[in-house]
N, C-alpha and C positions, 0 to 999 in steps of 0.2 A: 325635375323642373329647374333646379338651381344650375345644372350643367348647361341647359339651354340658355339661360340668362347670362351665364359666364361666357359662353361662346359668342352671344350677341355683343356683349361688352367688349370682348377681345377684338371682334371684327370692327366695331366702331372705333376703338382705339387705333387699330391698324390703319383704317381708312383715314382717320384724322392725321396720323403720323405721315402717311403718304402725301396727303394734301399739303401738310406743313413743309415737307421736304421739297415738293414741287414749287411752292410759293417762295421759299427761301432761295432756291436755285434760280428761279426767274428774276427775283428781285436783285440778287447779287450780280447775275450775268447781264441784267437789263441795263445796268449803268456803265458797262465797260465793253470795249471791243479789244480783242487780242489778235494781232496780225503777225504772221511769220512768213519769211521768205529766205531761201538760201540761193545764192548765186555764186558762180565761179567765173572769174575773168583774169586772164593773164596768169593762170596757175594759182591764183589766190582765191580761197573760199571765204565767203562772207555770209554769216547767218544773222538776219535782222529780226528783232522782236519789238513790236510796237504795242504798248498797252495804253489805250486811249479811254479816259474816264469822261463821263457826261454828267451834267447837272442841268435839269430842266431842258433836256434834249439838245444841249449845246456842249461843245468840247470844254471841259474844265481843267484837264491836266493830261499831259502826254509824258509817258515814260518810254524810253527807247534804249535797247541794248544792241550793240553791234559786236559780234564775235568773229574775229579773224583767225585764220590758221597761221598767221604771220605776226609776231609781236611788233616788229618794226612798222608794219602797216597800221597796226592799232595805235601805236604812238603818234604816227603822222596824222591819223584821223582825229585823235584826241586833241592835237594842236589846232586843227581846223575847228572842232566843236567848241573849243575854249573861246572862240570869237562870238558865240551866241550871247544874247543879252545877259546881263549880270543876274537876272532873276532865275536863270536856268542853272541847274547844278550838273556839272560835267565831272565824271570820274573815270579813272582807268584802273583796271586790275589785270595786269599781264596782257592777255590778248583780247580782253573785253573792254569796250568803251560804252559808257552809259550817260544818258542825260535825262533830267526831269525838268519840265517847264510847266508852270501853272498858268492860269488865265491872266495873271498879272503881267506875264512876259509876252502875251500874244500881240500886244500893240505893235511891237517891232516887226511882227510877221504880216501885219496888215490883214486884209480880207481872206487870205489863204486859209486861216484857221478860225478866226473869230466868227462866231455865229453859225458854224457848220453843224448840221444835224447829224445824228447817228447814222441814218440811212444814207445820207450823202457821203459821209466819210467811208462807210462800208463799201459802197459802190465804187468809190475812187480807188480804195486799196485793192479791191478785187480786180479792177481793170488794170492795175499795175502788177498783177501776178501774185499778190499776197493771199495766203490762206487765212480767212478771217473767222474767228469764233466769237 
C-alpha cells in the first residue's frame, strides 16, 4: 500500500515540477523577443542580435549586438552608434559593437519605438528577415 502512495506522490511532484518549468519558461520568454539575422554585403558579414524587453506589452529596453568579420568596419559602426542619445550605452569589443537603450531614451526616436507592442515588433522584425524567438 505504501508503494502505491509513494508512486502517486512522485507522479504529483513530477507533474508539479513540469508545470512549474513551463510557467517559468513562458514568463521569462513572454517579456522578451530575441531576433537574429546574418547578412553579407560587399564581402563583409554582419551578424545582428536584437534583444527587446517589454513591460506592460510595450517596449521597455533594447539591447543590440552587431558582430562584423572586419574590425575596421566595427570601429566605423561604433563611431556612428556613438551619435545615439546619451541615455544609450554604446560599447565596442574588437569586432563586436553593442548598444543598450531603455525607455528613457526612446523620446529621441519618436513613435518608431515608443508604445510598440510585442506582436507589432515581432511582425516587423520577421518582415525584415529576422528570426525571432
